[in-house]
N, C-alpha and C positions, 0 to 999 in steps of 0.2 A: 577264429575273425569276428564271425556273425555274433558271435556271444559278445562278444567285446563290442564290436556298433552299436550295437543297437542300448546301451548305457548312457553312453558318449552321444549321440542323435538325439537322446530320452531326454538327458541334459541340459542339451544345446537349445534343446526346443522352451525349455522351462526356463532357463536363461535368459532365451529372448521376450519371453510371455512378461519377466521382471524387470524386466529393465524399457517396456514398453509401458508398464504400468504404471514404472516409478519415473519416466518421461510428463505422464501426462499432467502433472500439479508441478511445475518447476515455481519455485518461488522469485528467481531472478537474480540479482545483485543488490545487495547497502552495501550501507557501512555508516558506521558511529556507533554512541550506546547513549544512556542518559548518564549527562556530567554530574559528579557528586553536589551536593547542595543541603544545605540546611531547613531547607525546604523547598515545595512543589512549584516546580516551573511552569511561569505562569505560559502559558502559548494563546498564540491567536491562527486560525485555523482558516485559511482563504477557500471560499470555493473555487470546487476545483475545475480546470477549465475540460471541456468536452468537444473534444479533436477526433470523437467520431462520427456517424451516423445517424447513431441511436440517441432520439431527444433525453436531453435531463440524463443524461449518464452520469456527465461530472456531480450533480445534485446527488445523485444515490450515492454514487465513492462517498463524497462529501459527508455523506453521515454515517455512512458505515464507520468511515474512518475515525470521524467525530466519538461513536457510539462504545469503539473499541476502548479512543482512546482515554474516553469518562470512566472506565473501571483499572484504573491504575490511579493509589495520593498522590503519588509521584508526581502527575501532571493536574495542573487544574485550568481549565482552561477558560477564556474569555471570548463572549461573543460579541458581535457587534454592534447589540443594544448597549453593552458595560461600556464604550469605547467614547468618550468624552466629543467624537468626531467622526465624520464615515472615513471609514478608507475606499482610497481608494479602490475598482475594479482589477485584480489581475496583478496588483504590487506585491512584491514580493522584497526580501531584506538585501537582496542583491541590486533591485533596480530602482529604490526608492530616497530619495533625496537623504540625507543628514535632519533638517530639520524634518521629518515624518518622523525618523530614527528617534530622536529626539520627545517626540510630542509623543511617543507610546511608550518609552523606555520610563515618561512622566506619568502616564497610564499605569505603568506598574507590569508593563507585558515585555518579556525578558525572551520570548523567542517567535519566531511567525513561521507556519507551515504553509508554503503552496504548492500546487502539483497540476497535474494534468490527468485526466482517460484517453489512453490511445485508443485500445479495442474494447470492445464491451458489444457482445452481440451474439449471436448461435452459428455457428459453422454447420449447414448442413449436408452432410455427403448420405452414408446410410441412415444414420441417427442425426438429430440434433445436439450438439454439441455445445457448449458454453467456454467464451473465449473472451481472457479479458486480461487487460494490459494496463498496469499505473504509474507512474513517477513522479515521487514529492522528495521536496527538498525541505529542514528545520534549519532556519540560520537565527543565530544568535541576535538581537537587534542591539545587542556593546558595542561585539567584537565586528560583527556583519562575518561572523566563522559557522561556514557551515556544521550542524552537530549531528545531521542525521539526512543525510540519503537513502533514494529506494526506487528500484525498478522493478516491478512485479511482473510475470504474466505468468499465465493460466488456462491449461484444457480442461475440463470435465472429460471425465473415463466413463463414455459407454457401453464398457467393456462388456457389464452385468448388468445394463437398462439403464438407461438415462434418467436419473433420479434428481439429479445438480443440475442446480438453477445456475441463470447469471450472479444473483443476490449472494446463495449459500457459496459458489464456488467465491465473490469475491470477498465474501466474511472471512472466509478460511484463510484468505490469501494475507489479509489485514490484521486481522487477528495475532495469526505467530507471525509476521514481522512487529506487531507494535510487541507482542511480548517477548522476544528477540530481542530491542530497542532496550524497554526498561529494565530490564532480567540479566543484562550480558554486567 
């Protein structure tokens, strides 16, 4: 009986360790995929709202997302400087006026992406682990339909030593989600 119990205990311990490692960096929920189009989708990315206590978290995540989006030829990013008019802060396709939508369509914008950073800090327990939470929505300017929504979250693992930073964890989460959206 003892000979049978040892492998079961070892397997149970291994299964627990693997479960804990897998749960450290969860992607969260997302939906949508890049619609097929004869030309690249022209996208305007609004600076993300910072809902954390970490200064400039919104700017940091926006920069990382833009960097990831630029790697895909299926997407073309429009900058604020390329717009013939200033876009009000925190406006998205779901809360903008029809006149603003018409102006963006005339400027060649197909979709607008807006979001927020809800967590961007280091959790201190035995080790300092990065913790990231990001939400975003991409909305089609012409129809007002949501093309892509994502709720990403992750906790860096300190299982074998803490080498992950907020930036590297955010980059991994964003890169994985952008690749999923573009390639699906």
